[in-house]
C-alpha positions in Angstrom: 8.2 -12.2 6.9 6.9 -8.6 7.2 6.9 -7.2 10.9 3.8 -7.3 12.9 2.2 -4.9 15.5 -0.4 -6.0 17.9 -0.8 -9.1 15.7 -1.3 -7.1 12.5 0.8 -7.2 9.6 2.5 -3.9 8.7 1.8 -1.6 5.8 5.0 0.3 5.0 4.1 2.4 2.0 6.8 3.5 -0.6 10.4 4.0 0.5 11.6 5.5 3.8 11.8 9.4 3.8 9.7 11.8 2.1 7.9 9.5 -0.1 6.5 7.3 2.8 5.6 10.4 4.8 3.5 11.7 1.8 1.9 8.5 1.3 0.9 8.1 5.0 -0.4 11.5 5.1 -2.6 10.8 2.0 -4.1 7.7 3.8 -4.7 9.6 7.0 -6.4 12.2 5.1 -8.6 9.7 3.3 -7.3 10.6 0.0 -5.5 7.3 -0.7 -7.6 4.2 -0.3 -5.5 1.8 -2.6 -2.0 0.6 -2.9 -0.1 -1.6 -5.3 2.6 -4.1 -4.7 4.3 -6.9 -6.9 3.5 -10.5 -6.4 7.2 -11.2 -6.4 7.6 -9.2 -3.2 5.3 -11.5 -1.6 7.0 -14.6 -2.8 10.5 -13.2 -1.7 9.2 -12.5 1.8 7.1 -15.6 2.2 4.0 -13.7 2.8 0.4 -14.5 1.7 -1.7 -11.9 -0.1 -3.9 -9.6 2.0 -7.6 -10.5 2.1 -10.8 -8.6 2.5 -11.6 -7.7 6.2 -7.8 -8.0 7.2 -6.5 -5.0 9.2 -3.0 -3.7 8.6 -0.9 -1.6 10.8 0.4 1.5 8.8 3.7 2.4 9.9 6.3 5.3 9.3 9.9 5.1 8.9 10.6 3.9 12.4 7.9 1.1 12.2 5.8 3.3 14.5 2.1 2.8 14.2 0.4 5.7 12.7 -2.9 4.2 11.5 -4.8 1.2 11.0 -6.5 0.2 7.7 -9.0 -2.5 6.8 -8.4 -4.3 3.5 -11.7 -4.1 1.3 -10.4 -5.9 -1.7 -7.4 -7.5 -3.3 -7.0 -8.4 -7.0 -4.0 -9.6 -8.8 -3.7 -8.2 -12.5 -1.1 -7.7 -15.1 0.8 -4.5 -14.9 -0.8 -3.6 -18.3 -4.1 -4.3 -17.0 -4.4 -2.3 -13.9 -7.5 -0.3 -14.3 -7.7 3.5 -14.0 -10.2 3.5 -11.3 -7.7 1.6 -9.1 -4.8 4.0 -10.0 -7.1 7.0 -9.2 -7.9 5.4 -5.7 -4.2 5.4 -5.0 -4.6 9.2 -4.6 -1.2 10.0 -5.8 -2.2 12.7 -8.3 -1.7 10.7 -11.4 -3.8 12.3 -14.3 -4.1 9.2 -16.5 -3.4 5.4 -16.4 -0.4 6.0 -18.5 1.1 8.5 -16.1 0.4 6.0 -13.2 2.1 3.3 -15.2 5.2 5.4 -16.0 5.5 6.5 -12.2 5.1 3.0 -11.0 7.5 1.6 -13.5 10.0 4.1 -12.6 9.6 3.6 -8.7 9.8 -0.3 -9.1 12.9 0.0 -11.4 14.7 2.4 -8.8 14.0 -0.2 -6.0 15.4 -3.2 -8.2 12.1 -4.6 -9.4 11.6 -3.6 -12.9 8.2 -4.5 -14.4 7.0 -5.7 -17.7 3.4 -5.5 -19.1 3.0 -9.1 -17.8 4.3 -8.5 -14.2 1.6 -9.4 -11.6 0.6 -6.4 -9.6 -1.3 -6.9 -6.3 -4.1 -4.1 -6.2 -5.2 -3.6 -2.5 -8.1 -1.4 -1.7 -8.6 -0.4 1.9 -10.3 2.1 4.0 -8.8 3.9 7.2 -10.0 2.6 10.5 -8.0 4.7 13.1 -5.1 7.0 12.8 -3.4 10.2 13.9 -0.3 12.0 13.3 2.2 11.1 15.8 1.0 7.7 16.3 -2.1 5.9 17.3 -3.5 7.2 20.5 -6.9 5.2 20.7 -8.7 2.3 19.1 -8.5 -1.4 19.0 -6.0 -2.8 16.6 -7.8 -6.1 16.0 -11.5 -5.2 15.9 
């Protein structure tokens, strides 16, 4: 199971270090409003998919709360069928769906989860509810 903070599942983007810091900064700036995972990751961790309306605790490398996001939509699609509008919402600077696929395939291969065209990708859209660099200082995690 994934860690919980204040009853919320955590959202740890990317891998620890520079990548996670950059992705968190994009979320906190309102640029990144989507993220992708693999359905196999959920199965391995015994986790259910997120659902619309669910709040997630965005965490840094030390599992310190840096923001709260609310899921606005979840869709599972084949890697080859991830749409450009979703990839663009990830806010990571990809200039095309092909560039997004290349980058994500390389990332998942690096972390030991190589993908094929048929791999199931969990496409999560969200909105920032609260957040601040250095950790949450105000706000209600659950409402």
